[in-house]
Each structure stands twice: as C-alpha cells, then as structure tokens.
N, CA, C and O atoms as a Maestro MAE file, in Angstrom:
{
 s_m_m2io_version
 :::
 2.0.0
}

f_m_ct {
 s_m_title
 :::
 protein
 m_atom[264] {
  # First column is atom index #
  i_m_mmod_type
  r_m_x_coord
  r_m_y_coord
  r_m_z_coord
  i_m_residue_number
  s_m_chain_name
  s_m_pdb_residue_name
  s_m_pdb_atom_name
  i_m_atomic_number
  :::
  1 25 129.531 184.077 106.964 1 A "UNK " " N  " 7
  2 3 128.525 183.138 107.406 1 A "UNK " " CA " 6
  3 2 128.787 181.769 106.765 1 A "UNK " " C  " 6
  4 15 129.100 181.673 105.578 1 A "UNK " " O  " 8
  5 25 128.656 180.741 107.558 2 A "UNK " " N  " 7
  6 3 128.903 179.379 107.093 2 A "UNK " " CA " 6
  7 2 127.742 178.879 106.232 2 A "UNK " " C  " 6
  8 15 126.586 179.247 106.436 2 A "UNK " " O  " 8
  9 25 128.088 178.036 105.270 3 A "UNK " " N  " 7
  10 3 127.054 177.469 104.399 3 A "UNK " " CA " 6
  11 2 126.738 176.023 104.772 3 A "UNK " " C  " 6
  12 15 126.074 175.316 104.015 3 A "UNK " " O  " 8
  13 25 127.218 175.579 105.948 4 A "UNK " " N  " 7
  14 3 126.952 174.201 106.336 4 A "UNK " " CA " 6
  15 2 125.459 173.995 106.578 4 A "UNK " " C  " 6
  16 15 124.745 174.903 107.004 4 A "UNK " " O  " 8
  17 25 125.017 172.786 106.297 5 A "UNK " " N  " 7
  18 3 123.614 172.449 106.475 5 A "UNK " " CA " 6
  19 2 123.476 171.643 107.760 5 A "UNK " " C  " 6
  20 15 124.125 170.611 107.933 5 A "UNK " " O  " 8
  21 25 122.620 172.130 108.661 6 A "UNK " " N  " 7
  22 3 122.348 171.435 109.914 6 A "UNK " " CA " 6
  23 2 120.996 170.744 109.809 6 A "UNK " " C  " 6
  24 15 120.001 171.356 109.420 6 A "UNK " " O  " 8
  25 25 120.970 169.475 110.157 7 A "UNK " " N  " 7
  26 3 119.753 168.682 110.071 7 A "UNK " " CA " 6
  27 2 119.164 168.439 111.454 7 A "UNK " " C  " 6
  28 15 119.898 168.249 112.423 7 A "UNK " " O  " 8
  29 25 117.846 168.447 111.541 8 A "UNK " " N  " 7
  30 3 117.173 168.072 112.779 8 A "UNK " " CA " 6
  31 2 117.308 166.566 112.960 8 A "UNK " " C  " 6
  32 15 117.748 165.859 112.052 8 A "UNK " " O  " 8
  33 25 116.930 166.086 114.128 9 A "UNK " " N  " 7
  34 3 116.957 164.647 114.385 9 A "UNK " " CA " 6
  35 2 116.062 163.928 113.375 9 A "UNK " " C  " 6
  36 15 116.429 162.880 112.846 9 A "UNK " " O  " 8
  37 25 114.901 164.492 113.117 10 A "UNK " " N  " 7
  38 3 113.964 163.891 112.167 10 A "UNK " " CA " 6
  39 2 114.560 163.831 110.761 10 A "UNK " " C  " 6
  40 15 114.459 162.812 110.079 10 A "UNK " " O  " 8
  41 25 115.183 164.934 110.335 11 A "UNK " " N  " 7
  42 3 115.800 164.984 109.007 11 A "UNK " " CA " 6
  43 2 116.979 164.015 108.900 11 A "UNK " " C  " 6
  44 15 117.141 163.337 107.885 11 A "UNK " " O  " 8
  45 25 117.800 163.953 109.950 12 A "UNK " " N  " 7
  46 3 118.958 163.055 109.940 12 A "UNK " " CA " 6
  47 2 118.505 161.594 109.897 12 A "UNK " " C  " 6
  48 15 119.077 160.786 109.165 12 A "UNK " " O  " 8
  49 25 117.492 161.260 110.672 13 A "UNK " " N  " 7
  50 3 116.969 159.891 110.664 13 A "UNK " " CA " 6
  51 2 116.421 159.539 109.285 13 A "UNK " " C  " 6
  52 15 116.645 158.435 108.788 13 A "UNK " " O  " 8
  53 25 115.708 160.466 108.671 14 A "UNK " " N  " 7
  54 3 115.165 160.229 107.334 14 A "UNK " " CA " 6
  55 2 116.296 160.056 106.325 14 A "UNK " " C  " 6
  56 15 116.206 159.204 105.441 14 A "UNK " " O  " 8
  57 25 117.347 160.844 106.443 15 A "UNK " " N  " 7
  58 3 118.481 160.750 105.526 15 A "UNK " " CA " 6
  59 2 119.162 159.393 105.642 15 A "UNK " " C  " 6
  60 15 119.599 158.821 104.643 15 A "UNK " " O  " 8
  61 25 119.251 158.874 106.884 16 A "UNK " " N  " 7
  62 3 119.884 157.572 107.115 16 A "UNK " " CA " 6
  63 2 118.907 156.413 106.913 16 A "UNK " " C  " 6
  64 15 119.298 155.246 106.948 16 A "UNK " " O  " 8
  65 25 117.638 156.749 106.702 17 A "UNK " " N  " 7
  66 3 116.583 155.745 106.528 17 A "UNK " " CA " 6
  67 2 116.463 154.829 107.740 17 A "UNK " " C  " 6
  68 15 116.355 153.609 107.618 17 A "UNK " " O  " 8
  69 25 116.486 155.462 108.920 18 A "UNK " " N  " 7
  70 3 116.287 154.762 110.186 18 A "UNK " " CA " 6
  71 2 115.237 155.532 110.975 18 A "UNK " " C  " 6
  72 15 114.860 156.641 110.597 18 A "UNK " " O  " 8
  73 25 114.773 154.951 112.057 19 A "UNK " " N  " 7
  74 3 113.775 155.644 112.868 19 A "UNK " " CA " 6
  75 2 114.441 156.696 113.754 19 A "UNK " " C  " 6
  76 15 115.622 156.603 114.086 19 A "UNK " " O  " 8
  77 25 113.661 157.677 114.117 20 A "UNK " " N  " 7
  78 3 114.128 158.710 115.041 20 A "UNK " " CA " 6
  79 2 114.525 158.072 116.375 20 A "UNK " " C  " 6
  80 15 115.493 158.492 117.009 20 A "UNK " " O  " 8
  81 25 113.773 157.064 116.790 21 A "UNK " " N  " 7
  82 3 114.057 156.354 118.033 21 A "UNK " " CA " 6
  83 2 115.443 155.710 117.993 21 A "UNK " " C  " 6
  84 15 116.196 155.795 118.963 21 A "UNK " " O  " 8
  85 25 115.777 155.072 116.883 22 A "UNK " " N  " 7
  86 3 117.095 154.439 116.741 22 A "UNK " " CA " 6
  87 2 118.200 155.478 116.815 22 A "UNK " " C  " 6
  88 15 119.205 155.266 117.494 22 A "UNK " " O  " 8
  89 25 118.029 156.594 116.128 23 A "UNK " " N  " 7
  90 3 119.038 157.648 116.146 23 A "UNK " " CA " 6
  91 2 119.207 158.209 117.560 23 A "UNK " " C  " 6
  92 15 120.331 158.461 117.996 23 A "UNK " " O  " 8
  93 25 118.110 158.402 118.270 24 A "UNK " " N  " 7
  94 3 118.187 158.881 119.658 24 A "UNK " " CA " 6
  95 2 118.922 157.883 120.544 24 A "UNK " " C  " 6
  96 15 119.732 158.276 121.383 24 A "UNK " " O  " 8
  97 25 118.644 156.598 120.363 25 A "UNK " " N  " 7
  98 3 119.310 155.572 121.164 25 A "UNK " " CA " 6
  99 2 120.801 155.548 120.863 25 A "UNK " " C  " 6
  100 15 121.624 155.461 121.775 25 A "UNK " " O  " 8
  101 25 121.151 155.626 119.562 26 A "UNK " " N  " 7
  102 3 122.560 155.644 119.185 26 A "UNK " " CA " 6
  103 2 123.284 156.840 119.785 26 A "UNK " " C  " 6
  104 15 124.456 156.739 120.148 26 A "UNK " " O  " 8
  105 25 122.595 157.967 119.891 27 A "UNK " " N  " 7
  106 3 123.211 159.161 120.474 27 A "UNK " " CA " 6
  107 2 123.540 158.918 121.943 27 A "UNK " " C  " 6
  108 15 124.587 159.351 122.424 27 A "UNK " " O  " 8
  109 25 122.657 158.234 122.654 28 A "UNK " " N  " 7
  110 3 122.870 157.945 124.069 28 A "UNK " " CA " 6
  111 2 124.003 156.939 124.262 28 A "UNK " " C  " 6
  112 15 124.817 157.083 125.174 28 A "UNK " " O  " 8
  113 25 124.054 155.928 123.407 29 A "UNK " " N  " 7
  114 3 125.063 154.873 123.566 29 A "UNK " " CA " 6
  115 2 126.401 155.209 122.909 29 A "UNK " " C  " 6
  116 15 127.395 154.518 123.129 29 A "UNK " " O  " 8
  117 25 126.423 156.276 122.099 30 A "UNK " " N  " 7
  118 3 127.656 156.664 121.427 30 A "UNK " " CA " 6
  119 2 127.901 155.916 120.127 30 A "UNK " " C  " 6
  120 15 128.983 156.026 119.550 30 A "UNK " " O  " 8
  121 25 126.920 155.157 119.654 31 A "UNK " " N  " 7
  122 3 127.072 154.380 118.421 31 A "UNK " " CA " 6
  123 2 126.816 155.206 117.170 31 A "UNK " " C  " 6
  124 15 127.267 154.838 116.086 31 A "UNK " " O  " 8
  125 25 126.113 156.293 117.301 32 A "UNK " " N  " 7
  126 3 125.663 157.052 116.142 32 A "UNK " " CA " 6
  127 2 126.649 158.104 115.670 32 A "UNK " " C  " 6
  128 15 127.771 158.204 116.167 32 A "UNK " " O  " 8
  129 25 126.205 158.875 114.707 33 A "UNK " " N  " 7
  130 3 127.060 159.920 114.142 33 A "UNK " " CA " 6
  131 2 127.261 161.074 115.127 33 A "UNK " " C  " 6
  132 15 126.428 161.292 116.006 33 A "UNK " " O  " 8
  133 25 128.364 161.812 114.981 34 A "UNK " " N  " 7
  134 3 128.598 162.981 115.826 34 A "UNK " " CA " 6
  135 2 127.468 163.994 115.647 34 A "UNK " " C  " 6
  136 15 126.894 164.118 114.565 34 A "UNK " " O  " 8
  137 25 127.162 164.706 116.712 35 A "UNK " " N  " 7
  138 3 126.061 165.656 116.697 35 A "UNK " " CA " 6
  139 2 126.449 166.937 117.420 35 A "UNK " " C  " 6
  140 15 127.465 166.995 118.112 35 A "UNK " " O  " 8
  141 25 125.633 167.948 117.250 36 A "UNK " " N  " 7
  142 3 125.814 169.226 117.942 36 A "UNK " " CA " 6
  143 2 124.658 169.364 118.921 36 A "UNK " " C  " 6
  144 15 123.501 169.158 118.554 36 A "UNK " " O  " 8
  145 25 124.965 169.710 120.160 37 A "UNK " " N  " 7
  146 3 123.917 169.882 121.158 37 A "UNK " " CA " 6
  147 2 123.929 171.339 121.620 37 A "UNK " " C  " 6
  148 15 124.856 171.787 122.294 37 A "UNK " " O  " 8
  149 25 122.886 172.060 121.244 38 A "UNK " " N  " 7
  150 3 122.779 173.472 121.590 38 A "UNK " " CA " 6
  151 2 122.122 173.689 122.944 38 A "UNK " " C  " 6
  152 15 122.278 174.753 123.542 38 A "UNK " " O  " 8
  153 25 121.405 172.715 123.425 39 A "UNK " " N  " 7
  154 3 120.712 172.815 124.701 39 A "UNK " " CA " 6
  155 2 120.191 171.454 125.093 39 A "UNK " " C  " 6
  156 15 120.471 170.464 124.417 39 A "UNK " " O  " 8
  157 25 119.433 171.388 126.181 40 A "UNK " " N  " 7
  158 3 118.956 170.087 126.668 40 A "UNK " " CA " 6
  159 2 118.162 169.297 125.628 40 A "UNK " " C  " 6
  160 15 118.197 168.066 125.638 40 A "UNK " " O  " 8
  161 25 117.455 169.976 124.740 41 A "UNK " " N  " 7
  162 3 116.613 169.266 123.778 41 A "UNK " " CA " 6
  163 2 116.857 169.683 122.335 41 A "UNK " " C  " 6
  164 15 116.112 169.287 121.439 41 A "UNK " " O  " 8
  165 25 117.885 170.470 122.111 42 A "UNK " " N  " 7
  166 3 118.132 170.970 120.760 42 A "UNK " " CA " 6
  167 2 119.394 170.320 120.194 42 A "UNK " " C  " 6
  168 15 120.515 170.705 120.528 42 A "UNK " " O  " 8
  169 25 119.185 169.333 119.336 43 A "UNK " " N  " 7
  170 3 120.275 168.560 118.741 43 A "UNK " " CA " 6
  171 2 120.214 168.735 117.230 43 A "UNK " " C  " 6
  172 15 119.138 168.719 116.633 43 A "UNK " " O  " 8
  173 25 121.387 168.904 116.617 44 A "UNK " " N  " 7
  174 3 121.481 169.010 115.158 44 A "UNK " " CA " 6
  175 2 122.641 168.162 114.669 44 A "UNK " " C  " 6
  176 15 123.581 167.871 115.408 44 A "UNK " " O  " 8
  177 25 122.553 167.776 113.415 45 A "UNK " " N  " 7
  178 3 123.590 166.985 112.758 45 A "UNK " " CA " 6
  179 2 124.084 167.755 111.544 45 A "UNK " " C  " 6
  180 15 123.283 168.251 110.751 45 A "UNK " " O  " 8
  181 25 125.403 167.857 111.394 46 A "UNK " " N  " 7
  182 3 125.963 168.477 110.194 46 A "UNK " " CA " 6
  183 2 125.815 167.496 109.039 46 A "UNK " " C  " 6
  184 15 126.164 166.323 109.166 46 A "UNK " " O  " 8
  185 25 125.303 167.972 107.927 47 A "UNK " " N  " 7
  186 3 125.044 167.111 106.778 47 A "UNK " " CA " 6
  187 2 126.304 166.384 106.313 47 A "UNK " " C  " 6
  188 15 126.265 165.177 106.075 47 A "UNK " " O  " 8
  189 25 127.420 167.103 106.180 48 A "UNK " " N  " 7
  190 3 128.638 166.471 105.671 48 A "UNK " " CA " 6
  191 2 129.208 165.459 106.664 48 A "UNK " " C  " 6
  192 15 129.800 164.463 106.247 48 A "UNK " " O  " 8
  193 25 129.043 165.692 107.962 49 A "UNK " " N  " 7
  194 3 129.521 164.752 108.976 49 A "UNK " " CA " 6
  195 2 128.659 163.488 108.954 49 A "UNK " " C  " 6
  196 15 129.174 162.379 109.089 49 A "UNK " " O  " 8
  197 25 127.363 163.659 108.785 50 A "UNK " " N  " 7
  198 3 126.444 162.531 108.707 50 A "UNK " " CA " 6
  199 2 126.786 161.641 107.508 50 A "UNK " " C  " 6
  200 15 126.807 160.416 107.625 50 A "UNK " " O  " 8
  201 25 127.051 162.260 106.368 51 A "UNK " " N  " 7
  202 3 127.412 161.510 105.169 51 A "UNK " " CA " 6
  203 2 128.744 160.781 105.345 51 A "UNK " " C  " 6
  204 15 128.881 159.627 104.939 51 A "UNK " " O  " 8
  205 25 129.721 161.454 105.947 52 A "UNK " " N  " 7
  206 3 131.030 160.827 106.180 52 A "UNK " " CA " 6
  207 2 130.902 159.649 107.144 52 A "UNK " " C  " 6
  208 15 131.554 158.621 106.963 52 A "UNK " " O  " 8
  209 25 130.067 159.798 108.161 53 A "UNK " " N  " 7
  210 3 129.848 158.724 109.134 53 A "UNK " " CA " 6
  211 2 129.243 157.510 108.435 53 A "UNK " " C  " 6
  212 15 129.680 156.381 108.661 53 A "UNK " " O  " 8
  213 25 128.247 157.734 107.593 54 A "UNK " " N  " 7
  214 3 127.610 156.638 106.867 54 A "UNK " " CA " 6
  215 2 128.597 155.989 105.891 54 A "UNK " " C  " 6
  216 15 128.643 154.764 105.779 54 A "UNK " " O  " 8
  217 25 129.383 156.804 105.188 55 A "UNK " " N  " 7
  218 3 130.368 156.269 104.242 55 A "UNK " " CA " 6
  219 2 131.409 155.398 104.935 55 A "UNK " " C  " 6
  220 15 131.859 154.401 104.371 55 A "UNK " " O  " 8
  221 25 131.790 155.766 106.149 56 A "UNK " " N  " 7
  222 3 132.796 155.013 106.889 56 A "UNK " " CA " 6
  223 2 132.291 153.637 107.301 56 A "UNK " " C  " 6
  224 15 133.083 152.771 107.673 56 A "UNK " " O  " 8
  225 25 130.996 153.430 107.238 57 A "UNK " " N  " 7
  226 3 130.413 152.156 107.624 57 A "UNK " " CA " 6
  227 2 130.085 151.262 106.437 57 A "UNK " " C  " 6
  228 15 129.464 150.212 106.601 57 A "UNK " " O  " 8
  229 25 130.492 151.665 105.266 58 A "UNK " " N  " 7
  230 3 130.264 150.853 104.069 58 A "UNK " " CA " 6
  231 2 131.165 149.631 104.122 58 A "UNK " " C  " 6
  232 15 132.373 149.751 104.325 58 A "UNK " " O  " 8
  233 25 130.584 148.472 103.943 59 A "UNK " " N  " 7
  234 3 131.323 147.212 104.025 59 A "UNK " " CA " 6
  235 2 131.059 146.370 102.788 59 A "UNK " " C  " 6
  236 15 130.030 146.525 102.131 59 A "UNK " " O  " 8
  237 25 131.979 145.489 102.476 60 A "UNK " " N  " 7
  238 3 131.817 144.560 101.367 60 A "UNK " " CA " 6
  239 2 131.451 143.163 101.831 60 A "UNK " " C  " 6
  240 15 131.195 142.277 101.015 60 A "UNK " " O  " 8
  241 25 131.426 142.965 103.160 61 A "UNK " " N  " 7
  242 3 131.173 141.650 103.713 61 A "UNK " " CA " 6
  243 2 130.644 141.800 105.136 61 A "UNK " " C  " 6
  244 15 130.811 142.850 105.756 61 A "UNK " " O  " 8
  245 25 130.014 140.762 105.645 62 A "UNK " " N  " 7
  246 3 129.541 140.799 107.035 62 A "UNK " " CA " 6
  247 2 130.592 140.264 108.007 62 A "UNK " " C  " 6
  248 15 130.361 140.230 109.216 62 A "UNK " " O  " 8
  249 25 131.745 139.845 107.481 63 A "UNK " " N  " 7
  250 3 132.832 139.378 108.339 63 A "UNK " " CA " 6
  251 2 133.367 140.546 109.147 63 A "UNK " " C  " 6
  252 15 133.334 141.690 108.694 63 A "UNK " " O  " 8
  253 25 133.865 140.254 110.357 64 A "UNK " " N  " 7
  254 3 134.433 141.323 111.173 64 A "UNK " " CA " 6
  255 2 135.608 142.008 110.469 64 A "UNK " " C  " 6
  256 15 136.364 141.367 109.738 64 A "UNK " " O  " 8
  257 25 135.746 143.292 110.694 65 A "UNK " " N  " 7
  258 3 136.871 144.020 110.111 65 A "UNK " " CA " 6
  259 2 138.129 143.754 110.908 65 A "UNK " " C  " 6
  260 15 138.076 143.459 112.102 65 A "UNK " " O  " 8
  261 25 139.251 143.860 110.240 66 A "UNK " " N  " 7
  262 3 140.541 143.599 110.909 66 A "UNK " " CA " 6
  263 2 141.118 144.844 111.465 66 A "UNK " " C  " 6
  264 15 142.196 144.813 112.059 66 A "UNK " " O  " 8
  :::
 }
 m_bond[263] {
  # First column is bond index #
  i_m_from
  i_m_to
  i_m_order
  :::
  1 1 2 1
  2 2 3 1
  3 3 4 2
  4 3 5 1
  5 5 6 1
  6 6 7 1
  7 7 8 2
  8 7 9 1
  9 9 10 1
  10 10 11 1
  11 11 12 2
  12 11 13 1
  13 13 14 1
  14 14 15 1
  15 15 16 2
  16 15 17 1
  17 17 18 1
  18 18 19 1
  19 19 20 2
  20 19 21 1
  21 21 22 1
  22 22 23 1
  23 23 24 2
  24 23 25 1
  25 25 26 1
  26 26 27 1
  27 27 28 2
  28 27 29 1
  29 29 30 1
  30 30 31 1
  31 31 32 2
  32 31 33 1
  33 33 34 1
  34 34 35 1
  35 35 36 2
  36 35 37 1
  37 37 38 1
  38 38 39 1
  39 39 40 2
  40 39 41 1
  41 41 42 1
  42 42 43 1
  43 43 44 2
  44 43 45 1
  45 45 46 1
  46 46 47 1
  47 47 48 2
  48 47 49 1
  49 49 50 1
  50 50 51 1
  51 51 52 2
  52 51 53 1
  53 53 54 1
  54 54 55 1
  55 55 56 2
  56 55 57 1
  57 57 58 1
  58 58 59 1
  59 59 60 2
  60 59 61 1
  61 61 62 1
  62 62 63 1
  63 63 64 2
  64 63 65 1
  65 65 66 1
  66 66 67 1
  67 67 68 2
  68 67 69 1
  69 69 70 1
  70 70 71 1
  71 71 72 2
  72 71 73 1
  73 73 74 1
  74 74 75 1
  75 75 76 2
  76 75 77 1
  77 77 78 1
  78 78 79 1
  79 79 80 2
  80 79 81 1
  81 81 82 1
  82 82 83 1
  83 83 84 2
  84 83 85 1
  85 85 86 1
  86 86 87 1
  87 87 88 2
  88 87 89 1
  89 89 90 1
  90 90 91 1
  91 91 92 2
  92 91 93 1
  93 93 94 1
  94 94 95 1
  95 95 96 2
  96 95 97 1
  97 97 98 1
  98 98 99 1
  99 99 100 2
  100 99 101 1
  101 101 102 1
  102 102 103 1
  103 103 104 2
  104 103 105 1
  105 105 106 1
  106 106 107 1
  107 107 108 2
  108 107 109 1
  109 109 110 1
  110 110 111 1
  111 111 112 2
  112 111 113 1
  113 113 114 1
  114 114 115 1
  115 115 116 2
  116 115 117 1
  117 117 118 1
  118 118 119 1
  119 119 120 2
  120 119 121 1
  121 121 122 1
  122 122 123 1
  123 123 124 2
  124 123 125 1
  125 125 126 1
  126 126 127 1
  127 127 128 2
  128 127 129 1
  129 129 130 1
  130 130 131 1
  131 131 132 2
  132 131 133 1
  133 133 134 1
  134 134 135 1
  135 135 136 2
  136 135 137 1
  137 137 138 1
  138 138 139 1
  139 139 140 2
  140 139 141 1
  141 141 142 1
  142 142 143 1
  143 143 144 2
  144 143 145 1
  145 145 146 1
  146 146 147 1
  147 147 148 2
  148 147 149 1
  149 149 150 1
  150 150 151 1
  151 151 152 2
  152 151 153 1
  153 153 154 1
  154 154 155 1
  155 155 156 2
  156 155 157 1
  157 157 158 1
  158 158 159 1
  159 159 160 2
  160 159 161 1
  161 161 162 1
  162 162 163 1
  163 163 164 2
  164 163 165 1
  165 165 166 1
  166 166 167 1
  167 167 168 2
  168 167 169 1
  169 169 170 1
  170 170 171 1
  171 171 172 2
  172 171 173 1
  173 173 174 1
  174 174 175 1
  175 175 176 2
  176 175 177 1
  177 177 178 1
  178 178 179 1
  179 179 180 2
  180 179 181 1
  181 181 182 1
  182 182 183 1
  183 183 184 2
  184 183 185 1
  185 185 186 1
  186 186 187 1
  187 187 188 2
  188 187 189 1
  189 189 190 1
  190 190 191 1
  191 191 192 2
  192 191 193 1
  193 193 194 1
  194 194 195 1
  195 195 196 2
  196 195 197 1
  197 197 198 1
  198 198 199 1
  199 199 200 2
  200 199 201 1
  201 201 202 1
  202 202 203 1
  203 203 204 2
  204 203 205 1
  205 205 206 1
  206 206 207 1
  207 207 208 2
  208 207 209 1
  209 209 210 1
  210 210 211 1
  211 211 212 2
  212 211 213 1
  213 213 214 1
  214 214 215 1
  215 215 216 2
  216 215 217 1
  217 217 218 1
  218 218 219 1
  219 219 220 2
  220 219 221 1
  221 221 222 1
  222 222 223 1
  223 223 224 2
  224 223 225 1
  225 225 226 1
  226 226 227 1
  227 227 228 2
  228 227 229 1
  229 229 230 1
  230 230 231 1
  231 231 232 2
  232 231 233 1
  233 233 234 1
  234 234 235 1
  235 235 236 2
  236 235 237 1
  237 237 238 1
  238 238 239 1
  239 239 240 2
  240 239 241 1
  241 241 242 1
  242 242 243 1
  243 243 244 2
  244 243 245 1
  245 245 246 1
  246 246 247 1
  247 247 248 2
  248 247 249 1
  249 249 250 1
  250 250 251 1
  251 251 252 2
  252 251 253 1
  253 253 254 1
  254 254 255 1
  255 255 256 2
  256 255 257 1
  257 257 258 1
  258 258 259 1
  259 259 260 2
  260 259 261 1
  261 261 262 1
  262 262 263 1
  263 263 264 2
  :::
 }
}
C-alpha cells in the first residue's frame, strides 16, 4: 500500500494559501499543479507533487525568466 498523501481541493488550496476558486480556475486553464481526477467531481492532489510545483515557481526577481 502506498503512503502518498492525497489532498482535497480545499486542503490543496489551503496549503498553497490561495482560494479554492483560484485553484479550480487554474485546473481548467492548465496553470495549476498536476492533479488526479477520479470522476466528474472527485479531484485530488498528491502532496509531494503540489510541493514540487510550488518549489518550481520560486523566483528571486519579477523579471521574466530566460
């Protein structure tokens, strides 16, 4: 059995300190973190993937990346 932690949309939004609405919009536009979709309304986020996604967006400046 896997020990991965799956987060609900509410939990993932809280972890990222954003609104659930923003996370839902990002999921539709493809801007947000990768997710698992078990059914039409059942979405989960892997904790380690969510953290890696956030870490990849760490910047030292507001200038565009090269």
